[in-house]
C-alpha positions in Angstrom: -79.6 89.5 -20.8 -81.8 90.0 -23.8 -82.9 93.6 -24.5 -85.5 94.8 -26.9 -85.6 98.2 -28.5 -87.6 100.0 -31.1 -86.3 102.4 -33.6 -87.6 104.6 -36.3 -85.7 106.5 -39.0 -86.7 109.1 -41.6 -85.3 112.1 -43.4 -86.2 115.6 -42.4 -86.8 118.2 -45.0 -88.4 117.7 -48.4 -86.7 114.4 -49.3 -87.0 111.1 -47.4 -83.8 109.1 -47.5 -84.2 105.3 -46.9 -82.1 103.7 -44.3 -81.1 100.4 -45.9 -83.4 99.7 -48.7 -84.6 101.7 -51.7 -88.0 102.2 -50.1 -88.1 104.4 -47.0 -88.7 102.7 -43.6 -91.2 104.6 -41.5 -92.0 102.1 -38.8 -90.5 101.4 -35.4 -87.8 98.9 -34.8 -87.5 96.4 -32.0 -83.9 95.7 -31.1 -81.8 93.3 -29.2 -78.5 94.3 -27.7 -75.8 92.2 -29.2 -72.4 93.0 -27.9 -72.4 95.6 -25.2 -73.4 95.2 -21.6 -75.7 97.8 -20.1 -73.6 98.0 -17.0 -70.5 99.2 -18.9 -69.4 102.6 -17.8 -69.8 105.6 -20.1 -66.4 107.0 -19.1 -64.7 104.0 -20.8 -63.4 104.7 -24.3 -65.8 102.7 -26.5 -64.8 101.7 -30.0 -67.8 99.7 -31.1 -71.5 99.3 -30.3 -73.9 97.0 -32.0 -77.6 96.1 -31.7 -80.2 94.2 -33.7 -83.4 96.1 -34.6 -86.6 94.8 -36.1 -88.8 96.9 -38.3 -92.5 96.1 -38.3 -93.8 96.0 -41.9 -97.6 95.7 -41.7 -98.0 95.7 -45.4 -95.8 92.6 -45.9 -96.8 91.2 -42.5 -93.2 90.4 -41.6 -90.4 91.9 -39.5 -87.3 93.2 -41.2 -84.1 92.5 -39.3 -81.6 95.4 -39.2 -78.2 95.3 -37.5 -77.0 98.8 -36.5 -73.3 99.0 -35.7 -71.5 102.1 -34.4 -67.7 102.2 -35.1 -65.0 104.8 -35.8 -65.9 104.9 -39.5 -69.6 105.7 -38.8 -72.9 103.9 -38.4 -73.4 100.7 -40.4 -77.0 99.6 -41.2 -77.4 96.0 -42.5 -80.8 94.9 -43.6 -81.8 91.3 -44.0 -85.2 89.7 -44.7 -86.3 86.1 -44.3 -84.7 85.4 -47.7 -81.0 85.2 -47.0 -80.1 86.5 -50.4 -81.9 89.8 -49.8 -79.3 91.9 -48.0 -78.7 95.6 -48.2 -76.0 97.7 -46.4 -75.6 101.4 -45.8 -72.8 103.4 -44.1 -73.5 106.8 -42.6 -69.9 108.2 -42.4 -68.9 109.7 -39.1 -67.8 112.8 -41.0 -71.4 113.2 -42.3 -72.9 113.0 -38.7 -73.0 116.4 -37.3 -74.1 115.3 -33.8 -76.8 113.6 -31.8 -79.1 114.0 -28.8 -80.8 111.6 -26.4 -83.7 111.7 -24.1 -87.5 111.2 -24.2 -89.6 111.5 -27.3 -89.6 114.9 -29.0 -92.8 116.9 -28.4 -93.2 117.6 -32.1 -93.7 114.5 -34.3 -90.9 114.3 -36.9 -91.7 114.3 -40.6 -92.7 110.8 -41.7 -94.3 109.8 -38.4 -93.0 108.0 -35.4 -95.2 105.1 -34.6 -94.9 102.9 -31.5 -95.0 99.2 -31.1 -95.5 97.0 -28.1 -92.7 96.0 -25.8 -92.5 92.2 -26.2 -91.2 91.9 -22.6 -94.2 93.7 -21.0 -97.7 93.9 -22.3 -98.2 97.6 -21.6 -100.4 99.8 -23.8 -98.7 102.6 -25.7 -99.5 106.2 -25.0 -101.9 107.7 -27.5 -100.3 111.1 -27.7 -96.8 112.2 -28.7 -96.0 114.1 -25.5 -92.7 113.2 -23.7 -93.1 111.2 -20.6 -91.3 112.0 -17.4 -88.9 109.5 -16.1 -90.6 106.9 -14.0 -94.1 108.5 -14.3 -95.3 107.6 -17.8 -96.3 104.3 -19.2 -93.8 104.5 -22.1 -90.3 104.0 -20.6 -88.6 104.3 -24.0 -85.5 106.4 -24.5 -84.7 107.9 -27.9 -81.5 108.7 -29.7 -81.6 111.3 -32.5 -78.7 111.1 -35.0 -78.3 114.2 -37.2 -76.5 113.7 -40.4 -76.0 115.5 -43.7 -75.2 112.9 -46.3 -72.9 113.9 -49.1 -74.2 113.1 -52.6 -72.7 113.4 -56.0 -74.2 114.3 -59.3 -75.3 116.9 -58.4 -73.1 117.7 -55.5 -75.3 118.3 -52.5 -75.8 117.5 -48.8 -79.0 115.7 -47.8 -80.3 116.5 -44.4 -81.1 113.2 -42.6 -82.4 112.2 -39.2 -82.1 108.7 -37.8 -84.1 107.9 -34.6 -83.3 104.9 -32.5 -85.8 103.9 -29.7 -84.4 102.0 -26.7 -86.8 100.1 -24.4 -84.9 97.0 -23.4 -86.0 97.6 -19.9 -89.1 98.7 -18.0 -86.9 101.2 -16.2 -86.7 104.5 -18.1 -83.4 105.4 -16.4 -81.8 102.2 -17.7 -83.0 102.8 -21.3 -81.7 106.4 -21.0 -78.3 105.1 -20.0 -78.2 103.0 -23.1 -79.1 105.9 -25.3 -76.6 108.1 -23.6 -73.9 105.4 -24.2 -74.5 105.6 -27.9 -74.6 109.4 -27.8 -71.2 109.7 -26.0 -69.7 107.1 -28.3 -70.7 109.0 -31.4 -69.2 112.2 -29.8 -65.9 110.4 -28.9 -65.5 109.1 -32.5 -66.0 112.5 -33.9 -63.6 114.1 -31.5 -61.0 111.5 -32.3 -61.5 111.9 -36.0 -61.0 115.7 -35.8 -58.3 115.7 -33.2 -60.3 118.4 -31.2 -60.7 118.1 -27.5 -64.1 119.7 -27.5 -63.4 121.6 -24.3 -63.3 125.1 -25.8 -66.0 127.1 -27.5 -66.1 128.9 -30.8 -65.9 132.6 -31.0 -68.5 133.8 -33.6 -68.3 137.4 -34.8 -71.6 138.5 -36.5 -72.1 141.6 -38.5 -75.9 142.4 -38.0 -75.9 144.7 -41.1 -74.6 141.9 -43.4 -77.0 140.3 -45.8 -78.9 143.5 -46.5 -79.3 144.0 -42.8 -80.6 140.5 -42.1 -77.5 139.2 -40.4 -79.2 138.4 -37.0 -82.2 136.7 -38.7 -80.0 134.6 -40.9 -77.9 133.5 -37.9 -81.0 132.6 -35.8 -82.8 130.7 -38.5 -80.0 128.9 -40.3 -76.8 128.9 -38.2 -78.0 128.4 -34.6 -80.1 125.2 -35.3 -77.0 123.5 -36.8 -74.9 124.5 -33.8 -77.5 123.0 -31.5 -77.5 119.8 -33.5 -73.7 119.7 -33.3 -73.7 120.5 -29.6 -71.2 123.3 -30.4 -70.6 125.7 -27.6 -70.0 129.3 -28.8 -69.6 132.9 -27.8 -71.5 135.2 -30.1 -70.2 138.7 -30.4 -72.3 141.3 -32.4 -70.2 144.0 -34.1 -71.3 147.5 -33.3 -69.0 149.7 -35.4 -66.3 149.4 -38.1 -63.1 147.8 -36.9 -64.9 146.3 -33.9 -63.8 142.7 -34.7 -60.2 143.9 -35.4 -60.0 145.5 -32.0 -61.7 142.6 -30.2 -59.3 139.9 -31.4 -56.3 142.2 -31.0 -57.0 143.1 -27.4 -58.5 139.9 -26.1 -55.9 138.3 -23.8 -57.7 135.0 -23.3 -58.2 134.2 -27.0 -56.2 131.0 -27.1 -57.3 129.8 -23.6 -61.1 130.3 -24.3 -61.7 129.5 -27.9 -61.0 126.7 -30.3 -61.5 128.8 -33.4 -62.9 132.0 -34.7 -65.9 132.0 -37.1 -66.8 135.1 -39.1 -70.6 135.3 -39.9 -70.5 138.1 -42.5 -68.8 138.9 -45.8 -65.1 139.0 -46.7 -64.7 142.5 -45.1 -65.1 141.3 -41.5 -62.7 138.4 -42.2 -60.2 141.0 -43.3 -60.6 142.8 -39.9 -60.1 139.6 -38.0 -57.0 138.6 -39.9 -55.3 142.0 -39.4 -56.3 142.1 -35.8 -54.6 138.8 -35.2 -51.5 139.9 -37.0 -51.2 142.9 -34.6 -51.1 140.7 -31.5 -48.0 140.0 -29.5 -48.5 136.3 -29.9 -49.5 136.4 -33.6 -47.3 133.4 -34.4 -48.9 131.1 -31.9 -52.4 132.4 -32.7 -52.0 131.7 -36.4 -50.7 128.2 -35.7 -53.3 127.1 -33.2 -56.5 129.1 -33.9 -58.3 128.2 -37.2 -60.6 130.7 -38.8 -63.9 130.0 -40.4 -66.3 131.9 -42.6 -70.1 131.8 -42.9 -71.3 133.8 -45.9 -73.9 136.2 -44.5 -72.6 139.2 -46.5 -72.5 140.3 -50.1 -68.8 139.5 -50.8 -68.3 135.8 -50.3 -65.3 134.9 -52.3 -63.5 133.1 -49.4 -66.5 130.9 -48.5 -66.8 129.8 -52.1 -63.1 129.2 -52.4 -63.1 127.0 -49.2 -66.1 125.0 -50.6 -64.3 124.5 -53.9 -61.2 123.4 -52.1 -63.1 120.8 -50.0 -65.3 119.7 -52.9 -68.3 120.7 -50.9 -71.6 122.2 -52.3 -72.2 125.9 -52.0 -75.5 126.6 -53.6 -78.4 126.6 -52.9 -77.8 126.9 -49.2 -74.4 128.5 -48.7 -74.9 129.3 -45.0 -75.9 125.8 -44.2 -73.0 124.3 -46.0 -70.5 126.8 -44.6 -71.7 126.1 -41.0 -71.2 122.4 -41.6 -67.6 123.2 -42.5 -67.1 125.2 -39.4 -68.3 122.5 -37.0 -66.4 119.7 -38.8 -63.4 120.3 -36.5 -60.7 120.2 -39.2 -58.5 122.9 -40.7 -56.1 123.5 -43.6 -53.1 125.9 -43.9 -53.8 129.0 -46.0 -51.6 131.5 -47.6 -51.6 135.2 -46.5 -50.2 138.0 -48.6 -48.3 140.9 -46.9 -49.2 144.1 -48.7 -47.1 147.2 -48.3 -48.3 150.7 -49.4 -46.7 154.1 -49.6 -48.2 157.4 -50.5 -46.5 160.7 -49.8 -45.3 160.4 -46.2 -47.6 157.5 -45.4 -46.2 154.0 -45.2 -48.2 151.1 -43.8 -48.6 147.3 -44.0 -51.7 145.2 -44.2 -52.4 141.5 -44.6 -54.6 140.2 -47.4 -56.3 136.8 -48.1 -58.2 137.4 -51.3 -56.8 139.8 -54.0 -55.1 143.1 -54.9 -56.7 145.0 -57.8 -55.6 147.9 -60.1 -57.7 148.9 -63.1 -60.9 147.5 -64.6 -62.2 145.1 -62.0 -61.3 147.5 -59.1 -63.0 150.4 -61.0 -66.2 148.3 -61.4 -66.2 147.1 -57.8 -65.7 150.6 -56.2 -67.5 152.9 -58.6 -70.6 150.7 -58.7 -71.2 151.3 -55.0 -73.5 154.2 -56.0 -75.8 151.6 -57.4 -75.8 149.2 -54.4 -79.6 149.6 -54.0 -80.2 147.5 -57.1 -78.2 144.5 -55.8 -75.7 142.4 -57.8 -77.0 143.8 -61.1 -74.9 146.9 -60.3 -71.7 145.1 -61.4 -73.2 144.2 -64.8 -74.4 147.7 -65.5 -71.2 149.3 -64.5 -69.1 146.8 -66.5 -71.0 147.8 -69.6 -70.2 151.5 -68.8 -66.6 150.8 -68.3 -66.4 148.9 -71.6 -67.9 151.9 -73.4 -65.5 154.3 -71.8 -62.5 152.1 -71.5 -59.6 153.4 -69.5 -55.9 152.5 -69.4 -53.4 153.3 -66.7 -49.7 154.1 -67.1 -47.3 152.5 -64.7 -44.6 150.0 -64.1 -45.1 146.4 -63.0 -42.5 144.1 -61.3 -43.0 140.5 -60.4 -40.9 137.5 -59.4 -42.0 134.1 -60.7 -43.2 131.5 -58.2 -42.0 128.0 -57.9 -44.7 126.0 -59.8 -42.6 123.0 -60.8 -43.4 120.0 -58.6 -46.1 122.1 -56.9 -48.0 120.3 -54.2 -51.4 121.3 -52.9 -50.1 120.8 -49.4 -47.5 123.6 -49.2 -45.2 123.6 -46.3 -46.5 125.8 -43.5 -44.7 129.1 -42.8 -44.1 128.0 -39.2 -42.4 124.8 -40.3 -40.5 125.7 -43.5 -36.8 126.0 -43.5 -35.1 129.4 -44.4 -34.3 129.8 -48.0 -30.7 129.5 -49.3 -28.9 132.8 -49.9 -29.1 134.1 -53.5 -26.6 132.5 -55.9 -25.3 135.9 -56.9 -23.9 136.4 -53.4 -22.1 133.0 -53.4 -20.5 133.7 -56.8 -19.2 137.1 -55.7 -17.8 135.7 -52.5 -16.0 132.9 -54.4 -14.5 135.4 -56.8 -13.3 137.6 -54.0 -11.7 134.8 -52.0 -9.5 133.9 -55.0 -7.5 137.2 -54.6 -6.3 139.3 -51.7 -8.9 141.7 -50.4 -8.0 145.3 -49.9 -9.3 147.5 -47.1 -11.4 149.5 -49.6 -12.9 146.3 -51.0 -13.9 145.2 -47.5 -15.6 148.6 -46.9 -17.5 148.3 -50.2 -18.5 144.8 -49.5 -19.7 145.8 -46.0 -21.8 148.6 -47.5 -23.3 146.3 -50.1 -24.3 143.7 -47.5 -25.7 146.4 -45.3 -27.9 147.6 -48.1 -29.1 144.0 -48.6 -29.8 143.6 -44.9 -32.2 146.6 -45.2 -34.4 144.4 -47.4 -34.0 141.2 -45.4 -36.6 140.2 -42.7 -35.7 140.5 -39.1 -36.6 136.9 -38.7 -36.5 134.2 -41.4 -39.3 134.6 -44.0 -40.7 131.2 -43.1 -41.2 132.4 -39.5 -39.0 129.7 -38.0 -39.1 129.8 -34.2 -36.0 131.2 -32.6 -34.4 128.7 -30.1 -34.9 129.2 -26.4 -32.1 130.2 -24.1 -31.9 126.7 -22.7 -31.3 125.3 -26.2 -28.5 127.8 -26.8 -26.9 127.2 -23.4 -24.3 124.6 -24.5 -23.4 126.6 -27.7 -23.1 129.9 -25.7 -20.8 128.2 -23.1 -18.5 126.9 -25.9 -18.3 130.4 -27.4 -17.5 131.9 -24.0 -14.6 129.6 -23.6 -13.2 130.4 -27.1 -13.6 134.1 -26.4 -11.9 133.8 -23.1 -8.9 132.1 -24.7 -8.6 134.6 -27.5 -9.1 137.7 -25.3 -7.4 137.0 -22.0 -5.4 140.2 -22.1 -8.5 142.4 -22.8 -10.7 141.9 -19.9 -13.2 144.5 -21.0 -13.4 143.7 -24.7 -16.4 144.9 -26.7 -18.7 141.9 -26.4 -21.3 143.6 -28.6 -19.1 142.9 -31.6 -19.4 139.2 -31.2 -20.8 137.4 -34.1 -24.0 135.6 -33.0 -25.3 134.8 -36.5 -25.2 131.1 -35.7 -28.0 131.7 -33.2 -30.1 134.3 -35.1 -30.4 134.3 -38.8 -31.2 137.8 -40.2 -31.4 139.2 -36.6 -30.8 142.9 -36.8 -28.2 143.9 -34.3 -29.2 146.9 -32.2 -26.1 148.8 -33.2 -26.7 148.3 -36.9 -26.9 151.5 -38.9 -29.4 150.0 -41.3 -31.7 148.4 -38.7 -35.4 148.8 -39.5 -36.4 148.5 -35.8 -37.9 151.5 -34.0 -37.7 150.1 -30.4 -35.3 148.0 -28.4 -35.2 146.2 -25.1 -32.4 146.9 -22.7 -31.0 145.0 -19.7 -30.4 146.9 -16.5 -27.0 146.9 -14.8 -23.5 146.7 -16.2 -21.2 143.7 -16.0 -17.5 144.1 -15.6 -16.5 140.9 -14.0 -15.6 138.7 -17.0 -16.1 138.1 -20.6 -18.5 135.3 -19.7 -20.8 137.7 -17.8 -20.6 140.4 -20.4 -21.5 137.8 -23.1 -24.6 136.8 -21.0 -25.7 140.5 -21.0 -25.2 140.7 -24.8 -27.0 137.5 -25.3 -30.0 138.7 -23.3 -30.1 142.0 -25.3 -29.9 140.1 -28.6 -32.6 137.6 -27.4 -34.9 140.4 -26.3 -34.5 142.3 -29.6 -35.0 139.1 -31.6 -38.1 138.4 -29.7 -39.4 141.9 -30.3 -38.6 141.4 -34.0 -40.9 138.4 -34.1 -43.8 140.6 -33.0 -44.2 141.8 -36.6 -43.7 139.5 -39.5 -41.4 141.1 -42.0 -41.1 140.5 -45.7 -38.2 139.6 -47.8 -38.8 142.3 -50.5 -36.8 145.5 -50.5 -38.6 148.6 -49.3 -40.9 150.5 -51.7 -38.2 153.2 -52.1 -35.5 150.7 -53.1 -35.0 149.2 -56.6 -35.8 145.6 -57.6 -32.7 144.3 -59.5 -33.2 141.8 -62.3 -30.2 139.9 -60.9 -32.5 138.8 -58.1 -35.1 137.3 -60.4 -37.3 140.4 -60.8 -39.1 140.9 -64.1 -40.2 144.4 -65.0 -42.7 145.8 -67.5 -43.5 149.5 -68.2 -46.4 150.7 -70.2 -50.2 151.1 -70.2 -52.5 148.6 -68.6 -56.2 148.1 -68.6 -56.0 145.9 -65.5 -53.6 144.2 -63.2 -55.3 141.9 -60.7 -53.6 139.6 -58.2 -55.6 136.7 -56.7 -54.7 133.9 -54.3 -58.0 132.2 -53.9 -60.0 130.5 -56.6 -63.0 132.9 -56.3 -63.2 136.6 -55.9 -66.9 136.3 -55.3 -69.4 133.4 -55.2 -70.0 133.8 -58.9 -66.5 134.8 -60.0 -64.2 131.8 -60.7 -61.1 134.0 -61.2 -58.1 131.8 -60.6 -59.0 128.2 -61.3 -55.5 126.8 -60.6 -55.1 128.5 -57.2 -55.0 126.5 -54.0 -55.4 127.6 -50.4 -51.8 126.8 -49.6 -49.8 126.7 -52.8 -47.6 129.7 -52.0 -48.5 131.4 -55.3 -50.2 134.7 -56.4 -52.0 134.5 -59.8 -51.3 137.8 -61.5 -53.7 138.6 -64.4 -52.4 141.3 -66.7 -54.5 143.0 -69.4 -52.5 145.5 -71.5 -53.7 148.5 -73.4 -54.8 147.7 -77.0 -57.1 144.8 -76.1 -60.3 144.8 -78.1 -63.6 145.4 -76.5 -65.1 142.1 -77.8 -62.2 140.2 -76.2 -62.6 142.1 -73.0 -66.4 141.5 -73.0 -65.8 137.8 -73.4 -63.3 137.9 -70.6 -65.8 139.4 -68.2 -68.7 137.1 -69.2 -66.5 134.0 -68.8 -65.3 134.8 -65.2 -68.2 132.9 -63.6 -67.1 129.7 -65.3 -63.3 130.1 -65.0 -62.8 130.0 -68.8 -61.8 133.7 -69.1 -58.0 133.1 -69.0 -56.0 132.1 -72.1 -54.8 128.5 -72.2 -51.3 129.7 -73.2 -49.4 132.9 -72.6 -49.1 133.7 -76.3 -51.9 136.3 -76.1 -50.2 139.7 -76.5 -52.9 141.4 -74.4 -54.1 139.0 -71.7 -51.6 137.1 -69.6 -51.7 135.2 -66.3 -48.5 134.6 -64.3 -48.0 132.6 -61.2 -45.7 134.7 -58.9 -44.5 134.9 -55.4 -44.2 138.7 -55.1 -45.0 141.8 -57.2 -44.9 145.5 -57.2 -47.1 148.1 -59.0 -45.9 151.7 -59.4 -48.7 153.7 -61.0 -48.0 157.0 -62.8 -50.0 159.9 -61.6 -52.5 160.0 -58.8 -55.8 159.3 -60.5 -57.0 155.7 -60.2 -58.3 153.0 -57.8 -56.4 150.4 -55.9 -58.2 147.7 -53.8 -57.1 145.1 -51.3 -59.6 142.4 -50.6 -62.3 144.5 -52.3 -61.7 147.6 -50.1 -60.2 150.8 -51.5 -56.8 151.9 -50.4 -54.6 155.0 -51.1 -53.5 155.2 -54.7 -49.8 154.9 -55.0 -46.9 152.4 -55.1 -47.9 149.0 -53.7 -46.1 145.7 -53.3 -47.1 142.3 -52.0 -45.5 138.9 -51.3 -47.0 135.6 -50.2 -46.5 133.9 -46.9 -47.3 130.2 -47.5 -49.5 128.5 -45.0 -49.4 131.3 -42.5 -52.9 130.8 -41.0 -55.4 127.9 -40.8 -58.9 127.9 -42.1 -61.7 125.5 -41.2 -62.4 122.8 -43.8 -64.2 119.5 -43.9 -61.2 117.3 -45.1 -58.3 118.9 -43.3 -56.2 118.8 -46.5 
């Protein structure tokens, strides 16, 4: 059966993007279905659709033949004139297509005009207006497919908003034409879902701070974000924050987070993202949430360092429309692992832990950021004015800095995720000591000393492995446990009621604190009711259940590998210390601290590294001024570490011990209590929404 169709294409916005030829095509197309039968069911998984369109060119008085092919890679448009040698091709990548819609003609004429041409199969006059016709009642039985795309262009890097309109009228029956348009629409959606690996059944959770963007958060969302979500057919649940820590409490207490949502999008600045991250880490199922629920950011606030860092990672444009570009990233359906830094603070009798994604600051930049709050009414200029003041009255802070160098050799931008990485090998110093001790008889006093030394080390070890490796289920351990029971039964037949709690279950649980350990850092335990006195096998089952329950409880809170803030950091374990006066110590783990601050150019989202920038006392004001002025371009750091005053070090953990109690410490741009602070990186702990999934 021969079908005819008309189609028109043009670009929305200020620029008109031609479909297949250098000059834009603004006329309708007549098309002939080439490969697909109209009776084919929509429920069938379709791989390819192809049709032939004809563009009426009144100026040249000839028709231009265009073949439109829909495949998993995208939409191919192949233009050919009567001269066989005049052929142009264009591919609209499926990743550049945000979505589509089908139905009757839009009430509002699209930019560039949408003319009609006669149906060659029926000599029916075209309607004079642009109003949509009801099915079966109007004279124009055409169905339309609107394809929304944002084409990525280089030099300069940008996204060009593009609309392609295909007009289907192969039949005099509107319903039949509508089915053809619907077939194309669902095929586009299937290809996008297959490309992203997303089922498309769940909705996005969007948390919007109405006070962000100088109090224009709602307006920015309605004008810039909501239209793109409609084009992408993205279902979402919009939650408006009403008070501080609203988002943190919402994600922490929502029991159906994983069942209802495919991801969480923060429409605000970095502060609200910080709330969401820490709320997720307080959940009982934090491990699964971090693994399955990607996080996105739409920069509606003032601090937009993460949004700029994600755009830099994906090689996506940011300016001049950061909200548009970030929304495109959030609806792309792909995600990338991202590092999280565990921060531990202690002041007087306070001791608490938080999770950071951006930076930790002490000194100059933290002072400028916090002290300039009094000038917030003048906007971003407050940072410049306060930076000048801080240069005139330059401060330095006494303290001690510790850090452990990160593994940068053979570094890959795709660091192994925390949930998949293997536990690290024990320190070499322990192996050496054990080998030396096994070469000679061990006295009882030596055994006691060794036990005390290992106990002090266990105080600094995580309850679970630092890479968050899942603990095996009871079913997986059944065979091993049974074998251990038989061995114990053979060795302890005479002692029917031997102490089963002393059994060594380290083969099941690495670094799992026993409930009877004197150095255990746990504050709560699970117990199993009842007492077993029948056999060693039954008592072992009780002990196993207790250990399993305690190990499960330990997983509720991710624990670091660093010793507590009150314990020393020995150089034998790789710690480097430096004591003196510092103008600034700033740790960053994303490329940008703000949209205009390219602070750590070598950083990656999931490289497992913290970039520690150290500026020591004695640095000249001209050098410091050049440092501050060059941060927007990323040229502020020395190329080598020969500079005696400014140094950048890639580390995996650090500790700052300030002297005195006068100063400012910040975590992700927010002020925290001044005192000792330490941090270590958890590689690939969460997932953030990206366009490339890399």
